[in-house]
C-alpha positions in Angstrom: 249.1 195.4 249.1 250.4 192.0 248.0 248.4 190.6 245.1 248.1 187.7 242.8 250.5 185.0 244.1 252.8 184.5 247.0 255.9 182.4 246.5 259.6 182.9 246.5 259.7 183.0 242.7 257.2 185.8 241.9 256.1 189.1 243.5 253.1 191.2 242.5 251.9 194.2 244.5 250.1 197.5 244.4 251.1 200.5 246.5 248.7 202.2 248.9 248.2 205.8 250.1 250.6 205.3 252.9 253.4 204.6 250.4 252.9 208.1 249.0 252.0 209.4 245.5 253.9 207.6 242.7 253.7 210.1 239.9 254.3 208.8 236.4 257.0 208.2 233.9 257.1 211.9 233.1 256.5 213.3 236.6 259.0 212.6 239.4 257.3 215.1 241.7 258.6 218.2 243.6 262.3 217.6 244.2 262.0 214.0 242.9 259.5 213.0 245.7 257.5 210.6 243.6 260.6 208.9 242.3 261.8 208.4 245.8 258.4 206.9 246.8 258.6 204.5 243.9 262.1 203.5 244.9 261.1 202.8 248.6 258.2 200.7 247.5 260.2 198.7 245.1 263.0 198.1 247.6 260.5 196.9 250.2 259.4 194.2 247.7 263.0 193.3 246.9 262.9 194.8 243.4 265.8 196.9 242.0 264.8 200.0 240.2 267.1 199.2 237.2 265.1 195.9 236.8 261.8 197.7 236.2 260.2 198.9 233.0 257.2 201.3 233.4 254.4 201.9 231.0 253.9 205.4 229.8 250.2 205.3 229.6 247.9 206.4 226.8 244.5 204.9 228.0 244.4 202.6 225.0 245.3 199.0 224.2 248.9 199.3 223.0 251.0 196.5 224.5 254.8 196.1 224.4 256.9 192.9 224.9 260.0 193.8 226.8 263.3 192.0 225.9 265.6 194.6 227.4 265.4 197.8 229.4 264.5 200.8 227.2 266.3 204.2 227.6 264.9 205.8 230.8 263.2 202.6 231.9 259.9 203.4 230.4 257.8 202.6 227.3 255.8 205.6 226.1 252.2 205.4 224.8 251.8 201.9 226.3 249.1 200.4 228.5 250.3 196.8 228.8 253.7 195.2 229.3 254.8 191.6 228.8 258.2 190.4 230.0 260.2 187.2 230.4 262.8 188.7 232.7 262.5 192.3 233.8 259.9 193.6 236.2 257.0 195.6 234.7 255.1 198.4 236.4 252.1 200.7 235.8 250.5 203.6 237.7 246.7 203.8 238.4 244.4 206.0 240.4 241.0 204.3 239.8 241.8 202.3 236.7 242.5 198.6 237.3 246.0 197.0 237.4 245.5 193.5 235.9 248.3 191.0 236.6 249.2 188.0 234.5 251.7 185.1 234.9 252.5 181.7 233.5 255.4 179.9 235.1 254.5 176.4 233.9 257.6 176.0 231.8 260.4 174.8 234.2 262.9 176.7 232.1 261.1 179.9 231.5 258.3 182.1 232.7 256.3 185.0 231.5 254.5 187.9 233.2 252.3 190.8 232.2 250.7 193.8 233.6 247.9 195.9 232.1 246.4 199.3 232.8 242.7 198.7 232.4 240.6 201.9 232.5 237.1 202.0 230.9 238.6 202.9 227.5 241.0 200.0 227.6 238.4 197.5 228.9 236.0 198.4 226.2 238.8 198.5 223.6 239.8 194.9 224.4 243.1 195.3 226.3 242.5 191.9 228.1 242.2 190.0 224.9 245.2 191.8 223.5 247.3 191.0 226.6 246.4 187.3 226.4 247.4 187.2 222.7 250.7 188.8 223.5 251.3 186.4 226.3 250.4 183.4 224.2 252.8 184.6 221.5 255.5 184.0 224.1 254.1 180.5 224.9 251.7 181.2 227.7 248.5 179.0 227.8 245.2 180.7 228.7 243.4 177.4 229.2 245.8 175.6 231.6 248.6 177.7 233.0 248.0 181.4 232.7 246.8 183.1 235.9 245.5 186.6 236.3 244.4 189.0 239.1 242.4 192.2 239.1 243.8 194.7 241.5 242.2 197.7 243.3 240.1 199.9 241.1 236.9 201.9 241.1 233.8 199.7 241.5 230.2 200.0 240.6 229.5 201.6 244.0 231.4 204.7 242.9 231.6 204.6 239.1 228.6 206.3 237.5 228.0 207.5 234.0 225.1 209.5 232.4 222.4 208.1 230.1 223.8 209.6 226.9 225.7 208.6 223.8 229.0 209.0 225.7 227.7 207.3 228.8 225.9 204.1 229.5 225.3 203.4 225.8 229.0 202.7 225.4 228.6 199.6 227.5 225.2 198.6 226.3 226.2 198.8 222.7 228.8 196.1 223.4 226.4 193.8 225.2 227.3 194.7 228.8 223.7 195.7 229.8 223.7 193.5 232.9 226.7 195.4 234.3 224.8 198.7 234.4 222.2 199.7 236.9 220.1 202.8 237.5 221.6 205.2 240.1 219.1 208.1 240.2 219.9 211.5 238.8 222.6 214.1 239.1 222.0 217.7 240.2 221.1 218.7 236.7 218.4 216.0 236.4 220.5 213.7 234.2 219.9 209.9 234.6 222.9 208.2 236.1 223.9 204.5 235.9 226.4 202.5 237.9 228.9 200.5 235.8 230.6 197.4 237.1 233.9 197.5 235.3 235.4 194.6 237.3 232.3 192.5 236.3 233.0 193.3 232.7 236.6 192.3 233.1 235.6 188.9 234.6 233.1 188.5 231.8 235.8 189.2 229.2 238.2 186.7 230.8 235.5 184.0 230.7 234.7 184.7 227.0 238.4 184.5 226.3 238.6 181.0 227.7 240.2 181.8 231.1 238.8 179.5 233.8 237.3 181.4 236.7 239.6 179.6 239.1 242.5 181.3 237.3 241.2 184.8 237.6 241.1 186.3 241.0 239.6 189.7 242.0 240.9 191.8 244.9 237.3 193.3 245.2 238.9 196.5 246.5 237.3 199.9 245.5 239.9 202.7 245.3 237.2 205.3 245.7 235.5 203.8 248.7 238.6 202.7 250.6 240.9 205.5 251.7 243.8 203.1 251.9 244.1 203.7 248.2 244.5 206.8 246.0 241.5 207.8 243.9 241.4 210.4 241.2 237.6 210.6 241.3 237.6 211.1 245.1 240.7 213.3 245.5 241.4 215.0 242.1 245.1 215.3 242.9 247.2 215.3 239.8 250.1 212.7 239.7 248.8 211.1 242.9 248.9 207.6 241.5 249.5 204.1 242.9 252.2 201.9 241.5 251.6 198.2 240.6 254.5 195.9 239.8 255.1 192.3 239.0 258.4 190.4 238.7 259.3 186.8 238.0 262.0 185.5 240.4 262.3 181.9 239.3 260.9 179.2 237.2 259.2 176.9 239.7 255.6 175.8 239.1 252.8 177.6 241.1 252.3 176.4 244.7 249.3 178.5 245.5 247.3 181.3 244.0 245.7 183.8 246.4 244.6 187.4 246.9 
């Protein structure tokens, strides 16, 4: 699935079920199957594997700025990557890949990619990413673009009414992104949570104009084109998202 922006100077994409499971930085799959799936996906998008740095996820808000390829091509305990040259990649299976790019400088450009699960979203990974990008001269108000990729939507993401459930969101002021969803088999109250809505709200509060934040509106759990942990419960069956800057020309169009 092509995302974010189509031009000769940037590529951003998320794999689908048909591309096969993508594993993780520590799981190449039986006989290296997941690694080969990643290689085929990258090659199809014109990205060389030795140009890619993958995030070794921790479901937090730690972000690394990449200046050169680390040993093994991955950054452990990292949920966001910022780069001026190398491609960056993450894996997801219901969490959201969130893409960033600012190529307004004719002599340089900057890209970023965040793994945004509910922990990272509530922990502030979007704000942390924007700060890292602006430290490398991105501009959230005029030139920075972002896109929210496929992830679990409110139609499928439910939590209980307890201290570890819906209160997590309400305590942070996100009441309007929670709606009653009946009860589970044990009689516990359930609530649907709109994580993508919270992401868009955060972008707005952080000063990103809505015209510069696009949402794929794809639910990984509903749509079997995508891999979903909540639906499938298959370990290491993840999708791969990647973004790479290929030039320094200004944006021509911004689409999903």
